[in-house]
ROSE-4610 file (N, C-alpha, C; in Angstrom, 1 decimal, always signed):
// ROSE-4610
residu = [M/M/M/R/R/R/I/I/I/P/P/P/A/A/A/L/L/L/F/F/F/A/A/A/A/A/A/I/I/I/A/A/A/F/F/F/G/G/G/A/A/A/L/L/L/G/G/G/A/A/A/V/V/V/S/S/S/S/S/S/V/V/V/A/A/A/D/D/D/G/G/G/G/G/G/P/P/P/Q/Q/Q/P/P/P/A/A/A/A/A/A/A/A/A/A/A/A/S/S/S/G/G/G/S/S/S/A/A/A/H/H/H/D/D/D/Y/Y/Y/S/S/S/F/F/F/T/T/T/S/S/S/I/I/I/D/D/D/G/G/G/D/D/D/P/P/P/I/I/I/P/P/P/L/L/L/A/A/A/A/A/A/Y/Y/Y/S/S/S/G/G/G/K/K/K/P/P/P/V/V/V/L/L/L/V/V/V/V/V/V/N/N/N/T/T/T/A/A/A/S/S/S/F/F/F/C/C/C/G/G/G/F/F/F/T/T/T/D/D/D/Q/Q/Q/Y/Y/Y/R/R/R/G/G/G/L/L/L/Q/Q/Q/A/A/A/V/V/V/W/W/W/E/E/E/R/R/R/Y/Y/Y/R/R/R/D/D/D/D/D/D/G/G/G/L/L/L/V/V/V/V/V/V/I/I/I/G/G/G/V/V/V/P/P/P/S/S/S/N/N/N/D/D/D/F/F/F/G/G/G/N/N/N/Q/Q/Q/E/E/E/P/P/P/G/G/G/T/T/T/E/E/E/A/A/A/E/E/E/I/I/I/K/K/K/E/E/E/F/F/F/C/C/C/E/E/E/I/I/I/N/N/N/Y/Y/Y/D/D/D/I/I/I/T/T/T/F/F/F/P/P/P/L/L/L/T/T/T/R/R/R/K/K/K/T/T/T/V/V/V/V/V/V/K/K/K/G/G/G/A/A/A/E/E/E/A/A/A/H/H/H/P/P/P/F/F/F/Y/Y/Y/A/A/A/W/W/W/A/A/A/R/R/R/Q/Q/Q/T/T/T/L/L/L/G/G/G/P/P/P/R/R/R/N/N/N/A/A/A/P/P/P/R/R/R/W/W/W/N/N/N/F/F/F/H/H/H/K/K/K/Y/Y/Y/L/L/L/V/V/V/G/G/G/A/A/A/D/D/D/G/G/G/R/R/R/L/L/L/I/I/I/D/D/D/A/A/A/F/F/F/G/G/G/T/T/T/A/A/A/T/T/T/G/G/G/P/P/P/A/A/A/T/T/T/R/R/R/K/K/K/V/V/V/T/T/T/A/A/A/A/A/A/I/I/I/E/E/E/A/A/A/A/A/A/L/L/L/R/R/R/E/E/E]
num = [1/1/1/2/2/2/3/3/3/4/4/4/5/5/5/6/6/6/7/7/7/8/8/8/9/9/9/10/10/10/11/11/11/12/12/12/13/13/13/14/14/14/15/15/15/16/16/16/17/17/17/18/18/18/19/19/19/20/20/20/21/21/21/22/22/22/23/23/23/24/24/24/25/25/25/26/26/26/27/27/27/28/28/28/29/29/29/30/30/30/31/31/31/32/32/32/33/33/33/34/34/34/35/35/35/36/36/36/37/37/37/38/38/38/39/39/39/40/40/40/41/41/41/42/42/42/43/43/43/44/44/44/45/45/45/46/46/46/47/47/47/48/48/48/49/49/49/50/50/50/51/51/51/52/52/52/53/53/53/54/54/54/55/55/55/56/56/56/57/57/57/58/58/58/59/59/59/60/60/60/61/61/61/62/62/62/63/63/63/64/64/64/65/65/65/66/66/66/67/67/67/68/68/68/69/69/69/70/70/70/71/71/71/72/72/72/73/73/73/74/74/74/75/75/75/76/76/76/77/77/77/78/78/78/79/79/79/80/80/80/81/81/81/82/82/82/83/83/83/84/84/84/85/85/85/86/86/86/87/87/87/88/88/88/89/89/89/90/90/90/91/91/91/92/92/92/93/93/93/94/94/94/95/95/95/96/96/96/97/97/97/98/98/98/99/99/99/100/100/100/101/101/101/102/102/102/103/103/103/104/104/104/105/105/105/106/106/106/107/107/107/108/108/108/109/109/109/110/110/110/111/111/111/112/112/112/113/113/113/114/114/114/115/115/115/116/116/116/117/117/117/118/118/118/119/119/119/120/120/120/121/121/121/122/122/122/123/123/123/124/124/124/125/125/125/126/126/126/127/127/127/128/128/128/129/129/129/130/130/130/131/131/131/132/132/132/133/133/133/134/134/134/135/135/135/136/136/136/137/137/137/138/138/138/139/139/139/140/140/140/141/141/141/142/142/142/143/143/143/144/144/144/145/145/145/146/146/146/147/147/147/148/148/148/149/149/149/150/150/150/151/151/151/152/152/152/153/153/153/154/154/154/155/155/155/156/156/156/157/157/157/158/158/158/159/159/159/160/160/160/161/161/161/162/162/162/163/163/163/164/164/164/165/165/165/166/166/166/167/167/167/168/168/168/169/169/169/170/170/170/171/171/171/172/172/172/173/173/173/174/174/174/175/175/175/176/176/176/177/177/177/178/178/178/179/179/179/180/180/180/181/181/181/182/182/182/183/183/183/184/184/184/185/185/185/186/186/186/187/187/187/188/188/188/189/189/189/190/190/190/191/191/191/192/192/192]
x = [-18.8/-18.1/-16.7/-16.2/-14.8/-14.1/-12.9/-12.1/-11.9/-12.1/-11.9/-10.4/-10.3/-9.0/-8.0/-8.4/-7.5/-6.9/-7.7/-7.2/-6.2/-6.5/-5.6/-4.3/-4.4/-3.1/-2.3/-3.0/-2.3/-1.7/-2.5/-2.0/-0.8/-0.9/+0.2/+1.5/+1.3/+2.5/+3.1/+2.2/+2.7/+3.3/+2.8/+3.4/+4.7/+4.7/+5.9/+6.0/+7.1/+7.3/+8.1/+7.7/+8.5/+9.8/+10.9/+12.2/+12.2/+12.7/+12.8/+14.1/+14.0/+15.2/+16.1/+15.4/+16.2/+16.9/+16.4/+17.1/+18.1/+18.4/+19.5/+18.9/+17.6/+17.0/+17.5/+17.3/+17.8/+17.3/+18.1/+17.7/+18.1/+17.3/+17.6/+19.0/+19.6/+20.9/+20.8/+19.8/+19.6/+18.2/+18.1/+16.8/+16.2/+14.9/+14.2/+14.4/+14.4/+14.5/+13.2/+13.2/+12.0/+11.7/+10.5/+10.0/+8.6/+8.1/+6.7/+5.9/+6.5/+5.8/+5.5/+6.0/+5.6/+4.2/+3.6/+2.4/+1.2/+0.1/-1.2/-2.2/-3.0/-4.2/-5.5/-6.6/-7.9/-8.5/-9.1/-9.7/-10.9/-11.4/-12.6/-13.8/-13.7/-14.8/-14.6/-13.5/-13.3/-12.4/-11.8/-10.9/-9.4/-8.6/-7.2/-6.5/-5.5/-4.6/-3.2/-2.7/-1.3/-0.3/+0.6/+1.5/+2.4/+2.6/+3.4/+2.8/+1.5/+0.9/+1.4/+2.0/+2.5/+4.0/+4.6/+6.0/+6.4/+7.4/+7.8/+7.2/+6.4/+5.8/+6.0/+6.3/+6.3/+4.9/+4.8/+3.5/+3.6/+2.6/+2.5/+1.3/+1.7/+0.7/+0.5/-0.8/-1.2/-2.3/-2.1/-3.2/-4.1/-5.4/-6.3/-7.4/-8.2/-9.3/-10.3/-11.5/-12.6/-12.8/-12.6/-12.9/-11.7/-10.7/-9.4/-9.2/-8.4/-8.0/-7.2/-6.7/-5.9/-6.6/-7.9/-8.7/-8.6/-8.4/-8.4/-7.2/-6.2/-5.1/-5.6/-6.8/-7.4/-7.3/-7.5/-7.4/-6.0/-5.0/-3.7/-3.3/-3.8/-3.6/-4.2/-5.4/-6.1/-5.3/-4.9/-4.1/-2.8/-2.1/-0.8/-1.1/-2.2/-2.6/-2.9/-3.6/-4.0/-2.7/-1.8/-0.6/+0.4/+0.5/+1.6/+1.1/-0.2/-0.6/-0.2/-0.3/+0.1/+1.6/+2.4/+3.8/+4.1/+3.1/+3.3/+3.1/+2.9/+2.6/+1.3/+1.3/+0.0/-0.1/-1.3/-1.6/-2.6/-2.3/-3.3/-3.6/-4.9/-5.4/-5.8/-5.3/-5.5/-6.3/-7.7/-8.5/-8.1/-8.0/-7.6/-8.3/-8.8/-9.4/-8.5/-7.2/-6.2/-5.9/-6.2/-5.9/-7.1/-7.5/-8.6/-9.9/-10.1/-11.4/-12.0/-11.1/-11.5/-11.9/-12.0/-12.5/-13.5/-14.6/-15.5/-16.5/-16.6/-17.6/-17.2/-18.2/-18.1/-17.3/-16.9/-16.3/-17.2/-18.4/-19.4/-19.5/-19.5/-19.6/-18.3/-17.1/-15.8/-15.8/-16.1/-16.1/-17.0/-18.2/-19.1/-18.6/-18.0/-17.5/-16.4/-15.5/-14.3/-14.8/-15.7/-16.2/-17.0/-17.9/-18.7/-17.9/-17.1/-16.4/-15.1/-14.4/-13.1/-12.9/-13.9/-13.8/-12.7/-12.5/-11.3/-11.5/-10.5/-10.5/-9.3/-8.4/-7.3/-7.8/-7.1/-7.5/-7.5/-8.6/-8.7/-8.8/-8.2/-8.3/-9.5/-9.7/-10.6/-10.0/-10.8/-10.3/-9.2/-8.0/-6.9/-6.2/-5.7/-4.8/-3.4/-2.9/-1.6/-0.5/-0.9/+0.0/-0.1/+0.9/+0.8/+1.0/+0.7/+0.9/+0.0/-1.2/-2.1/-2.0/-0.9/-0.7/-0.7/-1.2/-1.1/+0.3/+0.6/+2.0/+2.9/+2.3/+3.0/+3.5/+2.6/+3.0/+4.0/+3.9/+4.9/+6.3/+6.3/+7.5/+8.1/+7.3/+7.7/+8.3/+7.7/+8.2/+9.6/+9.7/+10.9/+12.0/+11.6/+12.6/+13.1/+12.2/+12.6/+12.8/+12.4/+12.5/+11.2/+11.0/+9.8/+9.6/+10.7/+10.6/+9.8/+9.9/+9.2/+7.9/+7.4/+6.1/+5.0/+3.8/+2.6/+2.4/+2.3/+2.0/+0.6/+0.0/-1.3/-1.8/-3.0/-3.6/-2.7/-2.8/-2.2/-0.6/-0.1/+1.3/+1.5/+2.6/+2.8/+4.1/+4.0/+5.2/+5.3/+6.6/+6.8/+7.6/+7.0/+7.7/+8.2/+9.4/+10.0/+9.5/+9.8/+9.3/+9.8/+10.9/+11.5/+11.0/+10.1/+9.5/+10.2/+11.3/+12.0/+11.3/+11.4/+10.8/+11.8/+11.4/+12.2/+12.2/+11.0/+10.9/+9.6/+9.5/+8.3/+8.1/+6.9/+6.5/+5.4/+5.7/+4.7/+3.5/+2.5/+1.2/+1.3/+2.2/+2.4/+2.9/+3.4/+3.9/+2.8/+2.2/+1.1/+1.6/+0.7/+1.1/+1.5/+1.1/+1.4/+2.6/+3.2/+4.4/+5.5/+6.4/+7.6/+8.4/+8.5/+9.3/+8.8/+7.5/+6.9/+6.9/+6.6/+6.5/+8.0/+9.0/+10.3/+10.7/+10.3/+10.7/+9.9/+8.7/+7.9/+8.6/+8.9/+9.6/+10.9/+11.7/+12.9/+12.6/+11.6/+11.2/+10.7/+10.0/+9.6/+10.7/+11.8/+13.0/+13.8/+13.7/+14.5/+14.2]
y = [+9.2/+10.5/+10.4/+11.0/+10.9/+12.3/+12.3/+13.6/+14.0/+15.2/+15.7/+15.4/+15.1/+14.8/+15.9/+17.1/+18.2/+18.1/+17.8/+17.7/+16.5/+15.4/+14.3/+14.7/+15.4/+15.8/+16.8/+17.7/+18.6/+17.8/+16.9/+16.1/+15.2/+14.7/+13.8/+14.7/+15.9/+16.7/+17.2/+17.5/+18.0/+16.9/+15.7/+14.6/+14.0/+13.9/+13.3/+11.8/+11.2/+9.9/+9.9/+9.1/+9.0/+8.2/+8.7/+8.1/+6.6/+5.8/+4.4/+4.0/+3.3/+2.9/+2.0/+1.1/+0.3/+1.1/+2.2/+3.1/+4.0/+3.8/+4.6/+5.9/+6.0/+7.2/+7.3/+8.5/+8.8/+7.8/+7.4/+6.5/+7.1/+6.8/+7.4/+6.9/+7.6/+7.3/+6.0/+5.8/+4.6/+4.1/+2.9/+2.3/+1.8/+1.7/+1.2/-0.3/-0.8/-2.2/-2.9/-4.2/-4.9/-5.4/-6.0/-6.6/-6.3/-6.3/-6.1/-7.2/-8.3/-9.5/-9.2/-8.0/-7.6/-6.9/-6.7/-5.8/-6.6/-6.1/-6.7/-5.7/-6.0/-5.1/-5.9/-5.2/-5.8/-5.8/-6.9/-7.0/-6.2/-5.9/-5.1/-5.8/-7.1/-7.9/-8.0/-7.5/-7.5/-8.6/-9.4/-10.5/-10.0/-10.6/-10.1/-10.5/-9.6/-9.9/-9.7/-10.7/-10.6/-10.8/-9.8/-10.0/-11.2/-11.6/-12.8/-14.0/-14.0/-15.1/-15.3/-14.2/-14.2/-14.4/-14.9/-15.1/-16.1/-15.8/-16.7/-16.2/-15.1/-14.6/-13.1/-12.5/-11.1/-10.5/-9.3/-8.6/-7.2/-6.8/-5.5/-4.8/-3.8/-3.1/-1.7/-1.4/-0.2/+0.5/+1.8/+2.6/+3.0/+2.8/+3.0/+4.0/+4.4/+5.3/+5.1/+5.2/+4.9/+6.1/+7.3/+8.5/+9.4/+8.8/+9.5/+9.4/+10.4/+10.3/+9.1/+8.4/+7.2/+5.9/+6.0/+4.8/+3.7/+4.1/+3.0/+2.1/+2.5/+1.6/+0.3/+0.3/-1.0/-2.1/-1.7/-2.7/-3.3/-2.4/-2.9/-3.8/-3.4/-4.2/-5.6/-5.6/-6.9/-7.7/-7.1/-7.8/-8.4/-7.6/-8.0/-9.2/-9.1/-10.2/-11.5/-11.4/-12.5/-13.1/-12.3/-12.7/-13.5/-13.0/-13.5/-14.2/-14.3/-14.9/-16.4/-17.1/-18.5/-18.7/-17.6/-17.7/-17.3/-16.8/-16.4/-15.0/-14.1/-12.7/-12.5/-11.6/-11.2/-9.7/-9.3/-7.9/-7.5/-6.5/-6.0/-4.6/-4.3/-2.9/-2.4/-1.1/-0.5/+0.8/+0.7/+2.0/+3.0/+4.2/+5.3/+6.6/+7.4/+8.7/+9.8/+9.6/+10.6/+11.7/+11.4/+12.3/+12.8/+14.1/+14.7/+14.1/+13.5/+12.9/+12.1/+11.2/+10.4/+9.0/+8.7/+7.4/+7.6/+8.3/+8.6/+7.5/+6.4/+5.4/+4.5/+3.7/+2.7/+1.5/+0.6/-0.7/-1.4/-1.5/-2.2/-1.5/-0.2/+0.6/+0.4/+0.5/+0.3/-1.1/-2.1/-3.5/-3.6/-3.1/-3.2/-2.5/-1.3/-0.5/-1.3/-1.8/-2.6/-3.8/-4.5/-5.8/-5.5/-4.5/-4.2/-3.5/-2.5/-1.8/-2.4/-3.2/-3.6/-5.1/-5.9/-7.3/-7.7/-6.9/-7.1/-8.4/-9.2/-10.4/-10.5/-9.6/-9.6/-9.0/-9.3/-8.8/-7.3/-6.8/-5.4/-5.2/-4.2/-3.9/-3.0/-2.8/-1.7/-0.4/+0.7/+2.0/+2.3/+2.8/+2.9/+4.2/+4.8/+6.0/+5.6/+6.3/+5.9/+7.0/+8.2/+9.3/+10.0/+10.7/+11.5/+10.7/+11.4/+10.9/+9.7/+9.6/+8.5/+7.4/+7.4/+6.4/+5.0/+4.0/+2.6/+2.3/+1.4/+1.1/+0.6/-0.2/-0.6/+0.6/+1.6/+2.8/+3.6/+3.7/+4.5/+3.8/+2.4/+1.7/+1.9/+1.8/+1.9/+3.3/+4.3/+5.7/+5.8/+5.2/+5.3/+4.5/+3.4/+2.5/+3.1/+3.6/+4.1/+5.6/+6.3/+7.8/+8.5/+9.7/+10.4/+10.6/+10.6/+10.8/+9.6/+8.5/+7.3/+6.9/+7.9/+7.7/+8.1/+7.6/+8.0/+9.5/+10.1/+11.5/+11.6/+10.5/+10.5/+9.0/+8.8/+7.5/+6.6/+5.3/+4.3/+4.4/+4.7/+4.5/+3.0/+2.5/+1.0/+0.7/-0.2/-0.8/-2.2/-2.6/-4.0/-4.6/-5.6/-6.3/-7.6/-8.0/-9.2/-10.4/-11.6/-12.8/-12.9/-12.3/-12.3/-11.2/-10.3/-9.3/-7.9/-7.9/-6.6/-5.8/-4.5/-3.5/-3.4/-3.8/-3.8/-2.5/-1.9/-0.7/+0.0/+1.2/+2.0/+2.6/+2.7/+3.2/+4.3/+5.4/+6.5/+6.3/+7.2/+7.1/+7.1/+7.9/+8.0/+6.7/+5.8/+4.5/+3.5/+3.1/+2.2/+0.8/+0.0/-1.3/-2.3/-2.1/-3.1/-2.6/-1.5/-1.0/-1.9/-1.9/-2.8/-2.6/-1.3/-1.0/-1.8/-1.9/-2.6/-4.1/-4.5/-6.0/-6.6/-5.8/-6.3/-6.5/-5.6/-5.7/-6.9/-7.1/-8.2/-9.5/-9.6/-10.8/-11.1/-10.1/-10.3/-10.8/-10.2/-10.6/-12.1/-12.5/-13.9/-14.9/-14.4/-15.3/-15.4/-14.5/-14.6/-15.7]
z = [-7.5/-7.5/-7.8/-8.9/-9.3/-9.1/-8.8/-8.8/-10.2/-10.5/-11.9/-12.4/-13.6/-14.2/-14.0/-14.0/-13.8/-12.4/-11.3/-10.0/-9.9/-10.6/-10.6/-11.2/-12.3/-13.0/-12.1/-11.4/-10.5/-9.3/-8.7/-7.6/-8.1/-9.3/-9.9/-10.0/-10.6/-10.8/-9.4/-8.5/-7.2/-6.4/-6.5/-5.7/-6.3/-7.6/-8.2/-7.7/-8.0/-7.5/-6.2/-5.3/-4.1/-4.4/-3.9/-4.2/-3.8/-4.6/-4.3/-3.6/-2.5/-1.8/-2.7/-3.5/-4.3/-5.4/-5.7/-6.7/-6.1/-4.9/-4.2/-3.7/-3.5/-2.9/-1.5/-0.9/+0.4/+1.5/+2.3/+3.4/+4.7/+5.8/+7.1/+7.6/+8.4/+9.0/+9.7/+10.5/+11.3/+11.1/+10.5/+10.2/+11.5/+11.5/+12.7/+12.8/+14.0/+14.2/+14.1/+14.0/+14.0/+12.6/+12.5/+11.3/+11.0/+9.8/+9.5/+10.2/+10.4/+11.0/+12.5/+13.0/+14.4/+14.4/+13.3/+13.2/+12.7/+13.0/+12.7/+12.3/+11.3/+10.9/+11.3/+11.2/+11.3/+10.0/+9.5/+8.2/+8.1/+6.9/+6.7/+7.3/+7.5/+8.2/+9.7/+10.2/+11.7/+12.2/+11.3/+11.7/+11.8/+12.6/+12.7/+11.4/+11.0/+9.9/+10.4/+11.1/+11.6/+10.4/+10.2/+9.1/+9.3/+10.5/+10.8/+10.1/+9.8/+9.1/+7.7/+7.2/+5.8/+5.8/+6.9/+6.9/+5.8/+5.1/+3.9/+2.6/+2.7/+1.5/+1.4/+0.2/+0.1/+0.2/+0.8/+0.9/+0.4/-0.4/-0.9/-0.2/+0.6/+1.5/+0.9/+0.6/-0.2/+0.5/+0.8/+1.4/+0.2/+0.3/-0.8/-0.4/-1.4/-1.3/-2.4/-2.2/-3.2/-4.1/-3.7/-4.4/-4.7/-5.3/-5.6/-7.1/-7.6/-9.0/-9.3/-8.3/-8.5/-8.2/-7.9/-7.5/-8.5/-9.8/-10.8/-10.6/-9.7/-9.4/-8.7/-8.3/-7.8/-8.8/-10.1/-11.2/-11.3/-11.2/-11.2/-10.0/-8.9/-7.7/-7.8/-8.3/-8.5/-9.5/-10.6/-11.7/-11.1/-10.3/-9.7/-8.7/-7.9/-7.0/-7.8/-8.9/-9.7/-10.4/-10.8/-11.5/-10.6/-9.3/-8.5/-7.2/-6.9/-5.7/-5.6/-6.7/-6.7/-6.5/-6.7/-6.5/-5.0/-4.3/-2.9/-2.5/-3.5/-3.1/-2.4/-1.4/-0.8/-1.0/-1.4/-1.5/-0.4/+0.3/+1.3/+1.0/+0.9/+0.7/+2.1/+2.3/+3.6/+3.3/+3.3/+3.1/+4.1/+3.7/+4.6/+4.1/+5.1/+4.8/+5.0/+5.1/+5.5/+4.4/+3.2/+2.1/+1.4/+1.6/+0.8/+1.2/+2.3/+2.7/+1.5/+0.9/-0.2/+0.1/+1.4/+1.8/+3.0/+2.7/+3.8/+4.2/+3.5/+3.7/+4.9/+5.2/+6.3/+5.7/+6.5/+6.0/+5.0/+5.3/+4.4/+3.1/+3.1/+1.8/+1.0/+1.7/+1.0/+0.4/+1.2/+0.6/-0.6/-0.5/-1.6/-2.8/-2.6/-3.7/-4.4/-3.6/-4.2/-5.0/-4.4/-5.1/-6.3/-6.3/-7.4/-8.5/-8.2/-9.3/-9.7/-8.9/-9.2/-9.0/-8.6/-8.4/-7.5/-6.4/-5.5/-4.7/-4.7/-3.9/-3.0/-3.1/-2.1/-0.8/+0.3/+1.7/+1.8/+2.4/+2.7/+4.3/+4.8/+6.2/+6.5/+7.8/+8.2/+7.8/+7.8/+7.5/+8.6/+8.1/+9.0/+8.7/+9.8/+9.7/+9.3/+8.3/+7.8/+7.9/+8.4/+8.6/+9.9/+10.3/+11.5/+12.8/+13.9/+15.2/+15.5/+14.8/+15.0/+14.0/+13.2/+12.2/+12.8/+12.1/+12.5/+12.8/+13.7/+14.1/+12.9/+12.0/+10.8/+10.0/+9.8/+9.0/+9.8/+11.1/+11.9/+11.7/+11.8/+11.7/+10.3/+9.2/+7.9/+7.6/+8.2/+8.0/+8.7/+9.9/+10.6/+9.9/+9.3/+8.6/+7.4/+6.5/+5.2/+5.2/+6.2/+6.3/+5.8/+6.2/+5.8/+4.3/+3.5/+2.1/+1.5/+2.1/+1.6/+2.3/+3.0/+3.7/+2.8/+3.0/+2.2/+2.1/+0.9/+0.7/+0.1/-0.3/-0.9/-0.9/-1.4/-1.5/-2.5/-2.4/-3.2/-3.2/-2.0/-1.7/-1.4/-1.9/-1.8/-1.0/-0.1/+0.6/+0.2/-0.2/-0.5/+0.7/+1.3/+2.5/+2.0/+2.3/+2.0/+2.7/+2.2/+2.9/+4.3/+4.6/+6.0/+6.9/+6.3/+7.1/+7.0/+6.3/+6.2/+5.1/+5.3/+4.3/+3.2/+2.0/+0.8/+0.1/-0.1/-1.0/-0.7/-1.2/-1.2/-2.6/-3.0/-4.3/-4.1/-4.6/-4.5/-5.3/-5.0/-5.7/-7.2/-7.8/-9.2/-9.9/-9.1/-9.7/-9.5/-10.6/-10.6/-10.2/-9.6/-9.1/-10.2/-11.4/-12.5/-13.4/-12.9/-13.7/-13.6/-14.5/-14.5/-13.2/-12.8/-11.6/-10.4/-10.2/-9.1/-9.3/-10.5/-10.8/-10.7/-11.2/-11.1/-9.6/-8.7/-7.3/-6.7/-7.1/-6.6/-7.0/-8.3/-8.8/-8.1/-7.8/-7.1/-5.7/-5.0/-3.7/-3.7/-4.7/-4.8/-5.0/-5.6/-5.8/-4.5/-3.6/-2.4/-1.5]
């Protein structure tokens, strides 16, 4: 089941691009303390994914959904993963049903969908809440760190975490993972 192209176009227009911190977008007066390395997810298979395990590597954390007008961004995420993983980049997909009930499946269904349709080999987490009062602690920290303007407004919102655990940037849904804006930020993070 796919979202009609018209809906995707409406969502794209309504969402626009989230302001990029690196582009001088608004930043909160006082950033949150701490590091992404303070947080952990649970893999889609039930194993822990402590972000501290990726210390020394940049990490792209993306909330995903299987039945979204932007689901095809899985292709770009896999391409970015394949292009930069040997240089140290880690991509983590975070399935979430927070936007439009577009990730209704179980973990097994999500994993199968990703493997069959997109040949996904990067790590996926269990289905996770990424917005509101029940948001996963990483997402609550990221929102506090970069401000609400850089919080997920839809599926396929991207956070780039530096090798040192600091939150480098956020990219809204409309900015695909393989765009020059994202890959340039990844390349800069890999050089740090």
